[in-house]
N, C-alpha and C positions, 0 to 999 in steps of 0.2 A: 724827301727821299729821291735820290737820283737814279736814273736807269743806266745800265751799262750796255753800250753798243759795241759790237764786234769791230775790230780794226779791219779795215779794208786795205788792199794793197794793189798798186798799179805800177808795173815796171815798163819803162820806156827809154828809148835812145833818141827820141825826137821831141821837138817842141810841139805841145798839143794841149787841147782841152781834156782834162782827166774826167771831170764831172761838172754838170751845170747846176747840181743841187747844192744846198747849203751843207758845208762840211766843217770839220775841225781837223786841221793838220796836226798829226801827232809825231811825225818823224820822217826822216829820209835816210836811205842808204845810197851813198854816192860811189860810183865805180868809174873813176877816170882811167884811161888806158894809155895816156901819153903825158909827158911833162909839158903842159901848155896852160896858159892862164885863161880862165873863163869864169862865168857866173851862172849858177843855177838859181832861177827866180821862180817864186810861186806868187801868182796874182789871182785876184778874183776874176771871174769870167765877165764881169760888167765892163763894157767897152764904150768908147766914144770915137766917133768918126771925125777925121780931120784931113788936112792936106799937108804936103811938105815940099820944100825946095831944097836942093843941095848945091853948095858952092864949095868945091874942094872937099875938105873933111868935116865941114859943118853943115848939118841939116837943120833947117828951121821948120818946126812943126806949128801950124796954125790950128788951134783948137779952142773955141770960145769957152771962157770960164772953166779952164781945165783943172784948177784947184791944186796944181803941183807947186812944190817948193824947190828952191835951189838945192842941189846936192841930193835930191830925192832920186828915185829910180822908177823907170817905166819899162814896159815891154811893148815893142812896136811890131806890128804885122804889116809888112809893106813890100815894095819891090827890092829893098836893100836887105841886109842881113837881119833876120829875126833873132834878136838877142835882148839882153838886159842892158839898158842904157842909163847912164847918169845924166840927170837934167842939169843943164848949165843956165845961162842967162834966161830970165823969164819975165814976162809981164802976165796980165790976166788972160791974154789970148794967144800968146806964142811962147815957145821955149826952144832951146837948141840942144842938140846932142852931137857927139863926135862920131863920125863914121869913116869907113874906108874911102879913099879918093877914087871910087869907081862905082859904076851902076847908074841907074836912072837919076836925072836931075830934078824931077818933080813927079808928083802923083798923089794918090790917095793913101791914107794910113789909118789903120785901126789901132787905137791906143788903149792899152790895159793900164789904168792909173792906180788901181787899188793893190798896192804892194804888200803882200802878206809876210813873206820870208825870203831870205836870200843866203846863199852859200857861195863863197869864193873858192875856186879850185885851182891848184897849180902843180900838184905832184900826182904821179900815178899810184896812189895809195887808196885803197877802199876804206871808207869810214862811214860811221853811222851817227846820226843826230837824233836824240830823243828829246822831244819837247815836254815840259811838265804838263800834267793834267790841268785843265781839261783840253789843252791843245789850243791852236790859234784858229779862230773862226774865219771863214771865208765864204762868200757867195759863189760857190763853185770854185774850180781850180784850173787855171791855165798855167802849165809848167814849161819854163824855158830851159832847154837842155843844150849845152854846147856839143858840137859834133864829135868831140873826143871823150864823151861820157855816156854812161847809162845811169839811170836813177830809179830807185824804187821809192814810191811815195806811199806813206802810211797815213791813213786818215779814218775818221769816224764820221758817220752821217750826223748832222745836227738834229736836235730834237725839234 
């Protein structure tokens, strides 16, 4: 017999940790207010520390045994834009992402590697996503929100 847990809700306009406890993502309400392209990403709060160097629009992240695959996604918390990045060329200890050609050329980076869910946004239309039960499990939730959006995150605490 399963227990029913109340759905919790968190509304944010900023990239942030929503909870560090185990949860199940059950839905999102996305409210973009301009026509811009962006990604809303939900990641586990489990992180790995690394370093980066930037040359033009390519940032190379050094992170031993990162476990990422090409064309996967990561969230990076660093001196450059905190957003969802698509992973390009990789080996076991490095990967690259495309960034703006500005900002710091090297530094430390916190990498969120456990990608739970993602939504691409391009039009100023409010929409809702409801995930089938029991939802997507995550060890906490770090939510990446583009500057032109608000998002309501709907989740249940894990048993």
